[in-house]
N, C-alpha and C positions, 0 to 999 in steps of 0.2 A: 520421548517415546520415538520409536522409529517404526512406521507402519511397512509391511511387505506382502508380496503375492509370491505365491509359485509360479515358475515359469510356464506351467500348462494353463494359467488362467488366461493367457492373451499374448499377443506379441510383446517382446520386449519393448518397442515404445509405446505401445499402450498403458503396460505395465507401470512403467517409468513417468507417465504422464498422470497417474494418480497416486502412487504411492513412493516411500524413499528407497526401497528395498526390493531386490528380485531374488527368489531362493531358485538356484539353478539346479532342477531336478533331474539328476545324471540319467538314470534309466530311461526317460522318455526325452531325451534332447537329441536321439537319432545319430548319436556320435558312436555307437558301438556297433562291430559286425563280427560275429562269431567269438565275442569275448576280447574282441581287439578295438581299443580305441583309434578312432579314424582321426589322425591329426588334423588333417583339412576340413574337415567337416565342423572341427572344433573350432578351428581357427576363423571360418567365416561368422560363427556366434561371438567368439573374442571381438573381433571387428565390428560387428554391431555394436554390445554392449561398450566398447571403448567409446562411442559417440555419445553415450546416455550417463547423464550424473544419478547413479543411483548407486547404495550399497549392495553388497550382495552377501549370500549363505549359501549353503549347497546340500542337497540331499543325497548322500551317498546311496549306490545299490543295495538291495535288502532282499530277504527271503519275500515272495509271492507267491502264490500256488493259484492265480485266475489268468484265465487268456488272454487278457490285457496287457500282462507283464511280459516284457522280453526275456526269456527262459535262457540267454546267454550272460545275463547279468544278476542272476539270483546269486545271493550272498546270506549266509544264515553265520553270525559271529559266535554261534556255539560249534560250528563245526568248520573251519576255514582250512581250505587248501592253498597250494602256491597262487593258484589262480585268483580267488577269493581276498587274498592279500593283496595281491597286485591291483585290482579292483579298487580298493578303498585307498590303496596307496595313491593310486591316481587323482582319486578324488582330494587327499590332501594336498599333492603339488599343486593342482591347480587352484587349491583355496588359497594355499601361499601365495602364488603368482597373483591373484587378484586381490589380495587382501582381506578374503571375506571374514564376516565375523564369527561364524560358526559353522562346522560340518555336522549333520544331522547322521547317527545314526541308529538302526533298529536293534533291542537285544535278539539274542537266539531264541531258537525254538529247544524245549525239552521233549525227552522221549520216555523212554519208562524209569530213567534214573534221572529225577530231577535235579539234585545235588551236583552229579558228576558234569552235568549238562551246564551247570550255571558256573562250576569252577573252570571248565575248558572256555566259555564266555570270556570271564574275568581273565583268564590267561591270554587269551586274545586280544581281549581290549588293552591290556598291559602294554603289549607289542605296540600295537596302533598308538597308544598314547605316545609312547617314547617315540615313533617317529614324528607325530604330529608336533611333540616339542623341538624336535630338531627343524620342523619346517616353521614352528612359529605360528601354529594354528591351535584353534579349541574343538573338540570333540563334544557333542551333546547328545548322552544315550538317552533314547526318546522312551516314554511309557506307552505300551500299547493298550488295545482296548480288551477290558476283562473279558467281553462276550464273545470274544474269539480263541478258542481252544488251542494250546500248543504253544503259547508265546510265553516268553518268561516278562518279568519285569512291568506286570500291568498295574498292580497295587503299589501304592507308593513305598512301602516298605521295602518291597524287592529293588525298587529302582535307586532306593538311598543305600542298601546294603551292596549292589553292585558298582555303585560311584564309591562307595568308601572303599570296598576292597581292590578297585583299580589304585586309588589312592594317588592319582596324578594330577598336576596343575592343569593339565590340558585336556582333563575330561570331566566335565560335567553334566547337567541333564537339562535335555529339552523338554519342558512340560507342554505337553499336547492335551489341551483343555479339551478337546470333542473326544478325545480317547477316555481321559479320566472320566468325563460326565459320564459314560457307557459303564466304566467299571463302578462307578458310584451309584449306578442305576437311577441316574436321573434326580438323584438327592443335593439339594445345594448347599444343604450343611456339611455334608460327607464330601463335596467338592472344594468348598473352602478349606475344611479341612486338608485335603489333599495338597491344595495351592499352598497352604500355610506350611505344612512338613517338607515338601519338596523344596521351598525358596531359598534355602542358604547353597541349595546347590545347582539353582537355575542359570543358565548361560544363553537359552534360546528357547522361544514360546513358538507353539504353532496354535491357530487360532480357525476353526470352524465348527459347524453346529450338525446336533443330530437331536433326536427324541429321549434319549437317553435308555433305551431299550432294545435287546436283539430284534434284528427284523431278518427274514430270510436273504435279504439283499446285503451283502458285505457286512452281516452281523451287527447291522445298527450303524455302520461307520458311515454315514452319508456323503460329508463332507460338505452340508449345505452352507448359503452364506450366513455368517453371525448374525444372529436375528432373526432366523428362519426355521428353527428348533426351539427346544426350550431350555436351552442353557443361560446360567444365570453369570453373566460377563463380569460382575462386580468382584467374581473370585479373583480375578486376575490384579487387584487390589494387594490380595495377600503375598505378592511378591514385592514386599517393601523396598528394596534396593535394586531390584531390577532395571537396567536402562538400555537394554538391549533392543532387539526385533522382534516385534509381534508378527509373525508371517501368515497370513493369509493362505490356507490351503484349501483352494476353491477353484472353480471349474469355468470360470467367466468374468471378463471385464464388470459386468454388471453386478455380480456376486460381491467383487473387490467395492466396487461404490458403496452399494448398500452395507457390507461387513464393517468398512471403516467408520460410517458413522455410528454404528451399533458400538464399536470399541470406542470410540470417543466417549458417547454419551454414559456408557458405563464406567470411565473415570472422571466425569462430570466435565468434559471438555465443550461442550456444546452448550 
């Protein structure tokens, strides 16, 4: 088991002192200005990273319509232009440079025609997966929370369909147990079934907690420390052959510390 945490949980040295991996959250590393990568800023982060003994994964730019998300790195995988392809390619290139374990992508948004949006997303993902293959890295398409309208691949069937239709050795699934819990309405049995169905496709895992219900803040997607909500983390044991990173998407080192104990307990390690 490789435990990790997202870069917004603390400084890189703090994260490295607690877990074995850091997920570089590309939209909020502060390395983009007007959609252009600032190489000098990235190099300073990579210099610090080179002094640490940690694995890496990356979270590529995605679509978000909230004030805290930088507008110049919005990417909708169902509606990509040259700028958006470039942004994802830059994440792929960085992952290749670092030897990262996985790159997280979000599924696209759908408008009035779900099938048309889905097919366009699959077409775009095929292009990205081909480039990932050239660079020797793995993409993980993440399940979104069913409490948020407009997102594709919230339920397990939709995510499996997308991965299957892309049909690439360089694209699998990122299982986000927090999002799945919201999609399953906090039902433990449904969560276990979600994980079991997705298991053959999983290349990366996101771990965070919530109450399993919609709320007015972030549609219930609270990103609490594992153990601070209602999620049954034994559902992770349904990922029978998964040996990769369990990345905690939480907002503080304290949440990382408590979260890793919850995950270990779920696996009977403590």
